[in-house]
N, C-alpha and C positions, 0 to 999 in steps of 0.2 A: 504493499498500499504507502502511496505516498506520502512525503511529509507534511505536515498541515499548513507549513507557512510556505510552501509553494507557491511560484511567482510566475505569470505569461514567461519572463525572459529565462526560466528555468526549463521552458520545454524544449527538448530537442526532437523535431520533427524525424531526421533521419534515424532516430531508434527506433521507430515505429515502422511497421508493415502496411497499417489498413490503418485509414479515419472512416468513422461514419455517424454522419450528419442526420439529426432530427430537421425536418423541412420549414415546419410553421413556426416562426419566430426565430430561428437560428440561422438557416441560408434566405430564409423570404417573411416579410412582413403581413404573411395570411395569419397568424396568429389574432392578429387585430380585427379580421375578418371572421375570423371563427369567432371569436369571442362576442363578435357583434351578432355571428346569425345564431351563435346558442341563445342568447339570453335575450332575442327577441322572441325565437320561438318558445321557451319557457314561458315567459311573461304572457304571452299570447294564450298558452295554454292554461298558465295558473290563473287569467282571468278567467278561461270559459268553466274552469272544474272547481276551482275556490269561489269567482265571485268578486264582488265588492270587496278590498280591504285586504286582498292577497301579499303576499310579500316578494316584493322583485328578485328575479336571479341575478346575486351581486356580481361583484368582481370574486370576491373572496370565494364564493359558490363555483364560480369557474375555477379558480384556480386548485379547491381541496376537490372538486367531484368529477368534474369534466377534461380538466387541461390533459391531454396526454394520453387519454386513453380510447379504447376504439369508440367508435358512435354510438352504438347501440348498448357498450357498457356504458358510457357518459349517460345515457339516459336512464339505466336502470339507477347508478349511481346517485342520480340527481334527485331520483324519484323516492328512494330507499331515504335519503338525509329529511325529506319534506313527509316521509309515513306515508307515501301517496301508490296505491295496486294499482296495477293499470294490467291489462290483459298483453301478453306478450309480442302476439301477432307473429310478421314476418318480415323479413328484410324485404320481403316484396311488395309491403302495403303500402297503397296509394299516401301520399304526403297528406298529414292530417293530425289528429287529436286524439285519439281512441285509442291507439295502441304504442307499445314503446317503439315498435317498427316503424308504425306512420309519424312517431315525432321524431326519431332518426331521420326519416326522408325529407320530413319537415324543413328540420335544420340544414339538408344539403342543396335544397330546393332554394332555401334564402343564399347560402355561401357562394353555390353558383352563378345566381345571378350578380351578385356584385363580380366575382371574379372576372366573368365574360364580360361585364359591362367597363369594368376600370382597368382589367389586367393588370400586370405585379412585375415588381422588380427585385433583383436580391438584393440586400444589403452590401453596400460597397466592402463592408468589412471580409462579410461572406466571400465575395470575389475576388478580395485580393486572397485572402486564406488559400482559395481553390487557386487561383493563379499560382501561388509558392508551391503547394501540393504538387501541383501539373511540374514544374521544374525539376522536385526531386523524384518523381514517377512512384509517386506513395499512391497506391489502391486507395480509393475511395466508394462509398456507398450512401444511399439515404434510406433511414428507417423511419419510417413514418407511419403510426395509427392511422392516419387518413385515407379514406379510398381513393383522393381525388389526388393523390401526389404525383403522378404522371402528368395529367391536367394542368398541376401548377408549375411542375418543373418545365412543361412545352410554354406554357405562358411566360416564362422567364428566361425561355430560351438556352434551356438548361440542360434537357432532355440528351443530348447527344453527349455534353461533357459528363452527365452523371446517368449511366445507361443502367446500374447496377441500383435496383428499388426494390426495398419489402417494404410493402406498403399494407393497409388495411386488406385490398385485395389477394394480395399472397400470401396474407396471416388466415384468411378465410381459406381459401384453397388449399393449403397446406396444415389447415387446421392447429395453427399456431395460437398459444394462448398470448395478447397483448401485454403492454406496459401494465402495470409493474415488473411482470414476468420478463425474464432476458431475453426472452427464444427467439424473437424479432431480431436481435443483434448478432445472436448466434447465429443464425441463419444467413444474415447479410455475412459472417466471416465465414461461412463454408464457403457462400458462393466468391468470396476473392480469395482463399485459399489460403487465408490468415488467421493463426491462432489467434483467442482471445487474450491471451499474454501476451501478444506484440500491439494490439491494436486500440484506438482510442476512440472513446463514445463523447460526442458532443451534444447537450442538451439545455432547451431551456424549461420543461416542465418536471414536476418532481418526479411525477410516475415515472419519466422516463430514465432521470439520473437514477432512482431506484435502481431501474433495469437494468445501467450500466453498473452499477455496486454487485447486483446479485449474479451477473454475468461474469464477474470477477477480472472485468478488464482492464488493461495497463495503465489506463487512466481516464478518468469521467470528469469532464470539464461541463461547467452548469454557466449557462449564459442568460445572465438576468437581464431577462423583460419584464419585469413586475414581481416573480414568486419571492425575490428577496434574497441576499448571501447567506443568511443564516439558515433560512429552509431549505435550500440546496447544498448547506454543508450537511445540515440533518438529513438531509435524503441520501448523500454519499458523494456529493462531489468530492472531490479532490482540491480542484481552484475552481472558482467564479470570476468570470470575467463579465465588461459590461457589453463587450461587441467582440468579435472575431477578430477584426483587424487588430487586437491587442498581441494577437497570438503570433503574428506575422512579423518575423524578425526586423526591427526598424521600421515596423510597419505603423505602429501609434493606432489610435482607434477612429474610427470613421466619424 
């Protein structure tokens, strides 16, 4: 395990064989779009299910129960926190408010509407780190709970650069448990031909950081987009940065 006083300057990228990136909030600022879509969907649902006086879905709710989890797990965890029992339905349910499946698909509908309308660009710091790793020949992969990861990468112009993707679709097809279990990251290592002990995990979600720690990866870096340094460290981050640009030698932050 890394020393607790590890700093960005201590990270020697040539020492690692693979780098595993979460997508939303790490490479692209889609986390904000996801959060807005989730909170809008749940507030619509609560207004119908609870009625006047319902407690809206807060940022703290999003971080604690939804962020980083597979879509339908996020629905279940939030509903459990509110003591709401809803039929499971199926992943093919039409977007709506009557089942777990319908709620998850309503959230996805809201997210895709914004993504297709506004597009997305990578964080400049993430772009610089990708450039640096490319010069080293380091293997890279995207590990995202989202089933929209490929569409997001395509919208950001990064799909050809990051063709190895373990996302919600792969997890479903291979029956992999989602974060905070480490299985999706471990599958990415297998695809890249790298051992977890030589791979780095870059994550902004508490569930993703916990997955990195559970998989005994060489280094787990938390990217603080709102979860907080202390919370990310408690979840298992060896190092916390505010932007991936801090990890580029002489790169500074964006």
